[in-house]
MISESE-142620 format. One record per residue (C-alpha): residue number from 1; residue in one letter; x, y, z. Coordinates in steps of 0.25 Angstrom, whole numbers, plus 5000, padded with zeros to 4 digits. Example, Ala and Ser with C-alpha at 12.3 -4.5 7.8 and 13.67 -1.06 7.14 Angstrom:
BEGIN
<1; A; <5049; 4982; 5031>>
<2; S; <5055; 4996; 5029>>
This chain:
BEGIN
<1; X; <5584; 5560; 5845>>
<2; X; <5579; 5568; 5856>>
<3; X; <5581; 5572; 5871>>
<4; X; <5570; 5571; 5881>>
<5; X; <5567; 5586; 5884>>
<6; X; <5560; 5584; 5897>>
<7; X; <5571; 5575; 5902>>
<8; X; <5581; 5585; 5898>>
<9; X; <5574; 5596; 5906>>
<10; X; <5573; 5587; 5918>>
<11; X; <5588; 5584; 5918>>
<12; X; <5592; 5599; 5916>>
<13; X; <5584; 5603; 5928>>
<14; X; <5590; 5591; 5936>>
<15; X; <5604; 5596; 5931>>
<16; X; <5602; 5611; 5934>>
<17; X; <5613; 5611; 5945>>
<18; X; <5624; 5607; 5935>>
<19; X; <5632; 5619; 5931>>
<20; X; <5633; 5614; 5917>>
<21; X; <5620; 5608; 5912>>
<22; X; <5627; 5601; 5900>>
<23; X; <5636; 5593; 5909>>
<24; X; <5634; 5579; 5915>>
<25; X; <5620; 5573; 5913>>
<26; X; <5610; 5583; 5905>>
<27; X; <5601; 5576; 5896>>
<28; X; <5595; 5562; 5898>>
<29; X; <5597; 5552; 5886>>
<30; X; <5587; 5552; 5875>>
<31; X; <5574; 5546; 5879>>
<32; X; <5565; 5538; 5870>>
<33; X; <5577; 5536; 5861>>
<34; X; <5574; 5523; 5855>>
<35; X; <5580; 5519; 5842>>
<36; X; <5575; 5511; 5830>>
<37; X; <5581; 5502; 5820>>
<38; X; <5580; 5503; 5805>>
<39; X; <5579; 5493; 5794>>
<40; X; <5582; 5496; 5780>>
<41; X; <5568; 5502; 5777>>
<42; X; <5561; 5504; 5790>>
<43; X; <5563; 5509; 5805>>
<44; X; <5560; 5499; 5815>>
<45; X; <5559; 5501; 5830>>
<46; X; <5571; 5496; 5837>>
<47; X; <5578; 5495; 5850>>
<48; X; <5580; 5507; 5859>>
<49; X; <5589; 5517; 5853>>
<50; X; <5599; 5516; 5865>>
<51; X; <5601; 5502; 5862>>
<52; X; <5610; 5506; 5851>>
<53; X; <5620; 5510; 5861>>
<54; X; <5618; 5498; 5870>>
<55; X; <5610; 5506; 5880>>
<56; X; <5600; 5495; 5881>>
<57; X; <5611; 5485; 5885>>
<58; X; <5613; 5484; 5899>>
<59; X; <5627; 5481; 5899>>
<60; X; <5631; 5492; 5889>>
<61; X; <5622; 5502; 5897>>
<62; X; <5630; 5499; 5910>>
<63; X; <5644; 5498; 5904>>
<64; X; <5645; 5507; 5892>>
<65; X; <5659; 5507; 5885>>
<66; X; <5669; 5517; 5892>>
<67; X; <5667; 5531; 5889>>
<68; X; <5681; 5532; 5882>>
<69; X; <5674; 5525; 5870>>
<70; X; <5666; 5537; 5868>>
<71; X; <5679; 5544; 5864>>
<72; X; <5680; 5539; 5850>>
<73; X; <5693; 5539; 5842>>
<74; X; <5694; 5543; 5827>>
<75; X; <5686; 5534; 5818>>
<76; X; <5696; 5525; 5811>>
<77; X; <5692; 5530; 5797>>
<78; X; <5696; 5544; 5801>>
<79; X; <5710; 5541; 5808>>
<80; X; <5718; 5542; 5795>>
<81; X; <5712; 5555; 5790>>
<82; X; <5721; 5567; 5788>>
<83; X; <5717; 5581; 5791>>
<84; X; <5709; 5588; 5780>>
<85; X; <5698; 5597; 5778>>
<86; X; <5685; 5594; 5786>>
<87; X; <5694; 5586; 5796>>
<88; X; <5697; 5589; 5810>>
<89; X; <5712; 5591; 5813>>
<90; X; <5714; 5576; 5816>>
<91; X; <5708; 5572; 5803>>
<92; X; <5694; 5568; 5807>>
<93; X; <5683; 5573; 5799>>
<94; X; <5674; 5583; 5806>>
<95; X; <5661; 5578; 5811>>
<96; X; <5648; 5585; 5814>>
<97; X; <5637; 5577; 5822>>
<98; X; <5624; 5582; 5816>>
<99; X; <5615; 5576; 5827>>
<100; X; <5619; 5573; 5841>>
<101; X; <5612; 5575; 5855>>
<102; X; <5624; 5580; 5863>>
<103; X; <5618; 5582; 5877>>
<104; X; <5611; 5568; 5876>>
<105; X; <5624; 5562; 5872>>
<106; X; <5631; 5568; 5883>>
<107; X; <5620; 5563; 5893>>
<108; X; <5621; 5549; 5887>>
<109; X; <5636; 5549; 5889>>
<110; X; <5635; 5554; 5904>>
<111; X; <5625; 5543; 5906>>
<112; X; <5634; 5532; 5901>>
<113; X; <5647; 5537; 5907>>
<114; X; <5646; 5541; 5922>>
<115; X; <5655; 5548; 5925>>
<116; X; <5658; 5552; 5911>>
<117; X; <5671; 5559; 5906>>
<118; X; <5663; 5571; 5900>>
<119; X; <5656; 5580; 5910>>
<120; X; <5648; 5589; 5900>>
<121; X; <5643; 5589; 5886>>
<122; X; <5655; 5598; 5881>>
<123; X; <5665; 5588; 5887>>
<124; X; <5658; 5577; 5881>>
<125; X; <5658; 5583; 5867>>
<126; X; <5673; 5587; 5868>>
<127; X; <5677; 5574; 5874>>
<128; X; <5671; 5565; 5863>>
<129; X; <5672; 5574; 5851>>
<130; X; <5685; 5581; 5851>>
<131; X; <5695; 5576; 5841>>
<132; X; <5684; 5567; 5834>>
<133; X; <5682; 5577; 5822>>
<134; X; <5668; 5582; 5828>>
<135; X; <5666; 5596; 5823>>
<136; X; <5651; 5598; 5827>>
<137; X; <5639; 5592; 5833>>
<138; X; <5624; 5596; 5830>>
<139; X; <5617; 5593; 5844>>
<140; X; <5602; 5590; 5843>>
<141; X; <5592; 5596; 5853>>
<142; X; <5578; 5591; 5850>>
<143; X; <5570; 5591; 5864>>
<144; X; <5558; 5598; 5868>>
<145; X; <5558; 5607; 5876>>
<146; X; <5571; 5613; 5871>>
<147; X; <5582; 5612; 5882>>
<148; X; <5587; 5626; 5880>>
<149; X; <5597; 5627; 5891>>
<150; X; <5604; 5614; 5887>>
<151; X; <5605; 5616; 5872>>
<152; X; <5609; 5631; 5873>>
<153; X; <5620; 5628; 5883>>
<154; X; <5626; 5618; 5873>>
<155; X; <5624; 5627; 5861>>
<156; X; <5629; 5639; 5868>>
<157; X; <5642; 5632; 5872>>
<158; X; <5645; 5631; 5857>>
<159; X; <5643; 5645; 5853>>
<160; X; <5657; 5650; 5854>>
<161; X; <5670; 5645; 5847>>
<162; X; <5677; 5645; 5861>>
<163; X; <5665; 5636; 5867>>
<164; X; <5665; 5627; 5856>>
<165; X; <5680; 5625; 5858>>
<166; X; <5681; 5624; 5873>>
<167; X; <5667; 5617; 5876>>
<168; X; <5665; 5609; 5863>>
<169; X; <5680; 5606; 5859>>
<170; X; <5677; 5613; 5846>>
<171; X; <5665; 5605; 5843>>
<172; X; <5654; 5613; 5836>>
<173; X; <5641; 5611; 5843>>
<174; X; <5628; 5614; 5835>>
<175; X; <5614; 5610; 5838>>
<176; X; <5600; 5608; 5832>>
<177; X; <5587; 5608; 5840>>
<178; X; <5572; 5604; 5837>>
<179; X; <5562; 5594; 5844>>
<180; X; <5563; 5580; 5841>>
<181; X; <5550; 5573; 5836>>
<182; X; <5549; 5565; 5849>>
<183; X; <5547; 5578; 5857>>
<184; X; <5538; 5584; 5846>>
<185; X; <5527; 5584; 5856>>
<186; X; <5535; 5594; 5865>>
<187; X; <5537; 5604; 5854>>
<188; X; <5530; 5617; 5857>>
<189; X; <5532; 5632; 5854>>
<190; X; <5542; 5633; 5866>>
<191; X; <5551; 5622; 5860>>
<192; X; <5551; 5628; 5847>>
<193; X; <5555; 5642; 5853>>
<194; X; <5566; 5635; 5860>>
<195; X; <5571; 5628; 5847>>
<196; X; <5570; 5641; 5839>>
<197; X; <5579; 5648; 5850>>
<198; X; <5589; 5637; 5848>>
<199; X; <5589; 5639; 5833>>
<200; X; <5595; 5652; 5834>>
<201; X; <5607; 5647; 5842>>
<202; X; <5620; 5647; 5834>>
<203; X; <5623; 5633; 5836>>
<204; X; <5609; 5628; 5832>>
<205; X; <5610; 5622; 5818>>
<206; X; <5597; 5615; 5816>>
<207; X; <5583; 5611; 5820>>
<208; X; <5581; 5597; 5825>>
<209; X; <5580; 5586; 5827>>
<210; X; <5565; 5586; 5823>>
<211; X; <5557; 5577; 5815>>
<212; X; <5547; 5565; 5816>>
<213; X; <5549; 5552; 5824>>
<214; X; <5538; 5542; 5821>>
<215; X; <5545; 5530; 5828>>
<216; X; <5543; 5534; 5842>>
<217; X; <5532; 5545; 5841>>
<218; X; <5536; 5552; 5854>>
<219; X; <5528; 5563; 5849>>
<220; X; <5515; 5562; 5840>>
<221; X; <5518; 5561; 5826>>
<222; X; <5509; 5573; 5822>>
<223; X; <5516; 5582; 5833>>
<224; X; <5530; 5577; 5827>>
<225; X; <5526; 5582; 5814>>
<226; X; <5521; 5595; 5818>>
<227; X; <5533; 5598; 5827>>
<228; X; <5542; 5593; 5815>>
<229; X; <5536; 5603; 5806>>
<230; X; <5536; 5614; 5816>>
<231; X; <5551; 5612; 5818>>
<232; X; <5554; 5611; 5803>>
<233; X; <5547; 5624; 5800>>
<234; X; <5555; 5631; 5811>>
<235; X; <5568; 5625; 5806>>
<236; X; <5565; 5628; 5792>>
<237; X; <5561; 5643; 5795>>
<238; X; <5575; 5644; 5802>>
<239; X; <5583; 5637; 5792>>
<240; X; <5588; 5627; 5802>>
<241; X; <5593; 5613; 5797>>
<242; X; <5584; 5602; 5802>>
<243; X; <5588; 5589; 5810>>
<244; X; <5577; 5579; 5807>>
<245; X; <5573; 5567; 5815>>
<246; X; <5564; 5556; 5808>>
<247; X; <5560; 5543; 5812>>
<248; X; <5550; 5534; 5805>>
<249; X; <5543; 5547; 5799>>
<250; X; <5548; 5548; 5785>>
<251; X; <5536; 5551; 5778>>
<252; X; <5532; 5563; 5788>>
<253; X; <5546; 5568; 5790>>
<254; X; <5548; 5569; 5775>>
<255; X; <5535; 5575; 5772>>
<256; X; <5537; 5586; 5783>>
<257; X; <5551; 5589; 5779>>
<258; X; <5548; 5591; 5765>>
<259; X; <5536; 5599; 5768>>
<260; X; <5543; 5608; 5778>>
<261; X; <5557; 5609; 5775>>
<262; X; <5563; 5616; 5763>>
<263; X; <5571; 5607; 5754>>
<264; X; <5584; 5614; 5756>>
<265; X; <5583; 5613; 5771>>
<266; X; <5594; 5606; 5779>>
<267; X; <5589; 5593; 5786>>
<268; X; <5596; 5582; 5794>>
<269; X; <5589; 5569; 5795>>
<270; X; <5595; 5565; 5808>>
<271; X; <5599; 5550; 5811>>
<272; X; <5593; 5545; 5798>>
<273; X; <5587; 5531; 5798>>
<274; X; <5575; 5533; 5789>>
<275; X; <5573; 5527; 5776>>
<276; X; <5583; 5529; 5764>>
<277; X; <5571; 5533; 5756>>
<278; X; <5567; 5544; 5765>>
<279; X; <5581; 5549; 5766>>
<280; X; <5582; 5549; 5750>>
<281; X; <5569; 5557; 5749>>
<282; X; <5574; 5567; 5760>>
<283; X; <5588; 5569; 5754>>
<284; X; <5582; 5571; 5740>>
<285; X; <5572; 5582; 5745>>
<286; X; <5581; 5589; 5755>>
<287; X; <5595; 5592; 5749>>
<288; X; <5600; 5597; 5762>>
<289; X; <5595; 5585; 5770>>
<290; X; <5606; 5576; 5778>>
<291; X; <5604; 5562; 5783>>
<292; X; <5609; 5561; 5798>>
<293; X; <5618; 5549; 5800>>
<294; X; <5620; 5543; 5814>>
<295; X; <5626; 5531; 5820>>
<296; X; <5613; 5524; 5817>>
<297; X; <5618; 5521; 5803>>
<298; X; <5627; 5511; 5809>>
<299; X; <5616; 5502; 5815>>
<300; X; <5612; 5489; 5809>>
<301; X; <5598; 5492; 5811>>
<302; X; <5598; 5505; 5803>>
<303; X; <5599; 5503; 5788>>
<304; X; <5592; 5515; 5783>>
<305; X; <5603; 5525; 5786>>
<306; X; <5614; 5517; 5779>>
<307; X; <5604; 5516; 5767>>
<308; X; <5603; 5531; 5766>>
<309; X; <5618; 5532; 5766>>
<310; X; <5619; 5522; 5755>>
<311; X; <5608; 5529; 5747>>
<312; X; <5616; 5543; 5748>>
<313; X; <5629; 5537; 5746>>
<314; X; <5624; 5531; 5733>>
<315; X; <5617; 5543; 5727>>
<316; X; <5621; 5556; 5733>>
<317; X; <5634; 5559; 5726>>
<318; X; <5637; 5556; 5711>>
<319; X; <5652; 5557; 5714>>
<320; X; <5657; 5545; 5722>>
<321; X; <5670; 5553; 5726>>
<322; X; <5662; 5564; 5733>>
<323; X; <5651; 5556; 5741>>
<324; X; <5642; 5564; 5750>>
<325; X; <5630; 5560; 5759>>
<326; X; <5619; 5569; 5764>>
<327; X; <5622; 5564; 5779>>
<328; X; <5626; 5571; 5792>>
<329; X; <5632; 5563; 5803>>
<330; X; <5626; 5563; 5817>>
<331; X; <5626; 5555; 5830>>
<332; X; <5612; 5557; 5836>>
<333; X; <5621; 5555; 5849>>
<334; X; <5620; 5549; 5859>>
<335; X; <5614; 5538; 5851>>
<336; X; <5618; 5532; 5837>>
<337; X; <5632; 5527; 5840>>
<338; X; <5638; 5521; 5827>>
<339; X; <5638; 5506; 5828>>
<340; X; <5651; 5505; 5820>>
<341; X; <5658; 5513; 5831>>
<342; X; <5659; 5500; 5839>>
<343; X; <5667; 5493; 5828>>
<344; X; <5678; 5503; 5833>>
<345; X; <5675; 5503; 5848>>
<346; X; <5678; 5488; 5849>>
<347; X; <5682; 5489; 5863>>
<348; X; <5668; 5491; 5869>>
<349; X; <5664; 5479; 5862>>
<350; X; <5648; 5477; 5863>>
<351; X; <5646; 5489; 5872>>
<352; X; <5641; 5502; 5866>>
<353; X; <5644; 5517; 5868>>
<354; X; <5633; 5524; 5876>>
<355; X; <5632; 5536; 5867>>
<356; X; <5635; 5540; 5853>>
<357; X; <5642; 5553; 5850>>
<358; X; <5647; 5562; 5839>>
<359; X; <5662; 5556; 5838>>
<360; X; <5655; 5543; 5833>>
<361; X; <5651; 5549; 5819>>
<362; X; <5663; 5544; 5812>>
<363; X; <5658; 5530; 5814>>
<364; X; <5644; 5534; 5808>>
<365; X; <5652; 5540; 5796>>
<366; X; <5660; 5527; 5794>>
<367; X; <5647; 5519; 5793>>
<368; X; <5641; 5529; 5784>>
<369; X; <5653; 5528; 5775>>
<370; X; <5652; 5513; 5775>>
<371; X; <5637; 5514; 5771>>
<372; X; <5640; 5524; 5760>>
<373; X; <5651; 5515; 5754>>
<374; X; <5641; 5504; 5752>>
<375; X; <5642; 5489; 5754>>
<376; X; <5656; 5482; 5753>>
<377; X; <5651; 5473; 5741>>
<378; X; <5650; 5485; 5732>>
<379; X; <5662; 5485; 5722>>
<380; X; <5665; 5500; 5724>>
<381; X; <5665; 5499; 5739>>
<382; X; <5680; 5503; 5740>>
<383; X; <5678; 5516; 5733>>
<384; X; <5665; 5519; 5740>>
<385; X; <5673; 5516; 5754>>
<386; X; <5683; 5527; 5749>>
<387; X; <5672; 5537; 5747>>
<388; X; <5663; 5534; 5759>>
<389; X; <5673; 5535; 5771>>
<390; X; <5670; 5539; 5786>>
<391; X; <5678; 5552; 5783>>
<392; X; <5669; 5555; 5771>>
<393; X; <5656; 5553; 5779>>
<394; X; <5661; 5562; 5790>>
<395; X; <5664; 5573; 5780>>
<396; X; <5651; 5572; 5774>>
<397; X; <5644; 5572; 5787>>
<398; X; <5652; 5584; 5791>>
<399; X; <5649; 5592; 5778>>
<400; X; <5634; 5589; 5779>>
<401; X; <5633; 5593; 5793>>
<402; X; <5638; 5607; 5788>>
<403; X; <5628; 5607; 5777>>
<404; X; <5617; 5602; 5786>>
<405; X; <5619; 5610; 5799>>
<406; X; <5630; 5621; 5795>>
<407; X; <5639; 5615; 5805>>
C-alpha cells in the first residue's frame, strides 16, 4: 500500500499552524487504493478495496459503528490462558504487527469519528493497543518524495525508553522505508538520499515496501523494474531486511529477487495473495523468507493465501507436536479488517468498522489456525485442532517477527 506524497505535502503545509503536526488530521487516506479479489489460481479485478469495510455503502459510510467498538476485548481463545513465557502479564501472547500504516490509520479514524476520542497518533496507539498484548509495530513509509518531517518526529518519539513508556504506552515503534511501485516514477537521487538517511535511524529495521505492481501499472513497468532493482541493491549493500510488494508480477518479481538478493537475505512478502506455487518456489530458494498474512486471508474471494498456509502446515515440519509456519502477522492497516471479527461483534449487525488496526491480529491468527488444522472431514481433525491454535499462531508470528526484523 502507499500514501500519496503530493497530497501529504499539501496537507502538511495547510496544517503548519498546528503545534503538533501529528495531531488531528495529517495524512489523507490512501488514494487509488482499489482492491482485487482472488480465485484459487488467478487474481481478478474486483470491487474497490474500500468496499471491504463498507465504504462504498452509503448507509455504512454515514453511520459507522460506534467508536467504542474499535476498543476490542481479549479474543475468546485467549481468555483462559495463564501467564507464561512470551505472554504479557495478563496472559495474552505478545503481538508484533509487521506491516501497518499508522498515520494513515489515524487519519482514517479521525475522518470516521468527528470528534474522535483520540487527539493524536500517540493517544490513538495507547488507547487501542494497551492491554491487548501488542508488543511492537513496524510502520511502513513508502511515498515519494520522502516526508522527512513526519517520519522523523514519529521515529524520534520512540528513541528513549521513557518516551516509549509515556508517549507509546510501552509499545515498541519501528519502521521501514522505501518507495512503493505505484510511485516508482517519482524515484530519483534525492528520494534515494532521503531513504538512505532514514536507514541509519535506530528505529529503522528494513527497506520497503518495494516491488512490482502490474495490476494498476501506476508507474510504467520498465520504471518499476529499474527502481525495484535500484532499491534492492541499496538494501542488500546495507544488509537491511526487505519488505516486498508484488501483484500480478510473479515472473519478473521472482527473476529479479533471485538475481539481486543473496539466498540468505531476510525477505517479507507482504500481504501475500499470489499463487501457492510461487510461494513454494520462493520459500524453497530463500530460507529466510516469510509470508505476510493479513486479514485478507479471511475473505471468501481469496483462496490463495489459505492454500499457502495449508501447503506449509502439511510440509514444513516433520514433528506434528512442534509445528511451525514461515509466516509473519500483519494488518496493512487501515485496510484488511478480518471478516471473522464480525462473528464476535454481533451487536453492530451488518455495519462494518471503518478501519483495521493492530489489535485485530488475533482474529487473523484464529483463521490461520483453522486453515492449518485442515477441513473438518479429516479423521485427525481433533488432534490437529489441538496443535493449531490461535495462541500457537500468535507465538509463531511473534517468533518470526524477531527472525525477520530483529524486533
